[in-house]
N, C-alpha and C positions, 0 to 999 in steps of 0.2 A: 164634354165628357165624352169618353167610347161608351160604347155602349157592348152589356153584355149576355154572349147566353152559348148553349151546353153542347159539346162538338162531339161523337165517339172518333176514337183515337184509337184501328185497329190494333189486337195486342197489347194495348197498354194493362198492365194494371198500376192501379197506386197502391203505398205502402197508409199503411195504417197514419201516418204524419203524414205525409201527404193529400189527405182524403180531410181531413181535421183543417193542413190550412185553407185549403180549396172548399173549405166552409167556411171560415171565419170570411175568407174575400167575397164572397156571395150575403154572408151579416153582413156585413161592409160595403154591398155595391144596390143588393137589391134590398137590405132592412129584416131585421131576423125573425117578427114573423110570415116571409114570405121559404125562406130557408129552413125555421129550426123542424129538426127532426126529421129533415134528408136530404139525408149524410147521400153522398155522387157513391155512383160502382165502381167494383175496379176498371171500367174499360173508357167511363167517360171524365172528360175536364172541363173548365167554366175558363175560355180563352177570351180577350178583349179582342174586340174590333171594331176599330176609329172612324169617327161619324164620317171621312171623306171617300170608303170603302164604300157606299154604297148607292153613292149617282155615278161611281164610277164600272160597279156591277151592271145597278145600269144603264149602263149609254152603251155595254158590252153587248148586251138586249138587245140595244136598238137597234144595234152593227149588225151581227148579228141577222137578222128582219130584214135589214136593209138591202144585205151582198147576197140575197136570195139565187139558186141560178136562174136562169133566163132560157125560157125553152120554144122558143122562138123566135123573130130578127124583127116584128112587130115592140115581142117588150121588151125587145133588148134594146128599143130606139126607145120607149118611154122609160125604163134608168135613162138613158147617153140624157134623154129630153128634163125629163124631175133633173138630174144633175147638174147640168149646166141652166138651168132655169137659178136652181142656189146660188149657185157663183155669178153668174149674175146681179144676182142679186146683195152681193156680199160686192160687189163694184159698185151700184148704185149707193149702197153705205156707206163705202170709202169714196165714193164723192159726195154727197150729201155731205161730208165731214171732211172734208178738203175747201166745201164752198163754205160752211159754216165756219167755219178756223178762221179763215180770210178775212170773212165780216162784219165780224162777232170776238173770235179773238180768245176762247178755248183753249181752256187749261189744259199744262204739255198734260198732265196726264192722266188727264178724260183724255182726250185727243192720239194718244199710245192704245190707251187700256182699250178704245173701238176700236181703231184698224187692227189692232192685232185680232180681234175677239170678228172682225172685219176678213181676215187671214184666214188668219180655225175652221171658219166656218168652207169656205169655199174649199183648202184645202183639205175635210175629209173628206168631203164633198169627191173630190180630181180620187181620191185614195178607195172612196166608196164603188166605186164607176170601177177603176181600173183592175179592182178583186173582182170582177163580173166576170164568167168566164163567157166570150160570144159564139152563140150558138152556130155561126158561119160560117162562110168568107162578104159577103154584106156588111153582119153586124162586126166586124175586123176592119171595113171597112167605116163604118159607125162609130165604133174603138177611133179610131189612131187619130181620124178629122176632130172626137170629142173631148181627145185628153191635149192634141195640137193644140185646139181655141182655147180651153179651160187651164192649160198648161201658162202658155201665154199675160193668162190676165191675172195669174195668183202670183207669177213672176212681181209687176211690177206693183201686186199691194205689199208685198210681199219687202221689195222696196220702201213701198211709202210708209211702212211697220218697220221700219229698217231708222228709216229719218225720224218721224215723230216719235223713234222711240230713245233719240235722239235730241230728240227736242230741238229742232231745228224744222218749228212750223212755218217756218216764212218757202219757205224750198218745195214745199206739199205742191205749188201750186201746182211743179212743172211735171206732176202725177196725170194731172189734168188732161188731158187730152189725150194718150196713150189709150186710160181707166175710161174712158169717152168713144178712143174706134174700141177696145174691148169687147165695153156694153155692149157697140153694134155688132157687133159679128155673135159675139153670145146671143142674141137677140135674133139674130137672123141663123143662130142654127138650132137655134127650138122650135123657132115659126116654118125649118126642115121636116127638124126629125118631125112635129107632131102630124103635118102634112103625110108624115108617110114615105117624104123623099128620097 
């Protein structure tokens, strides 16, 4: 069911017929008791908002908070380390998923969805870091190294997701070795960034 709310539309004045139609819609959606005796003024209209809009709005707000500027090299390294850790977590999740699929024969639909989520989380983290302005030359080098290492990991995750989507679960095992290499590289990079190297 859609959620309804009232918004102001600058310069718009509803006709009497439009107001009556909107009032009738309100009574149907919200119940006559809530709208009786409250006709809409000329510059107001009732618009439907699908339920999926609210999670999108929340995601935008969170993303905006995460992509704030880094004022110092240390702050930028911290953001890079956090991003690397997120991607490392996605890689480890994919490794666990591949191992469980090999040992227990997990359903193809589940494997496809879980692999897609691991890739999506890693790509979102990568995009967040790439949007942050590095404050100095040293941060430029951190950015280049971090995005290169992350990119190697997301490339493998994307390939594994494509294979899972095709239902070729037996072929996922070939991604274990490159994912383990990425996991080691990401862990080493995170430790280096947190140490301030």
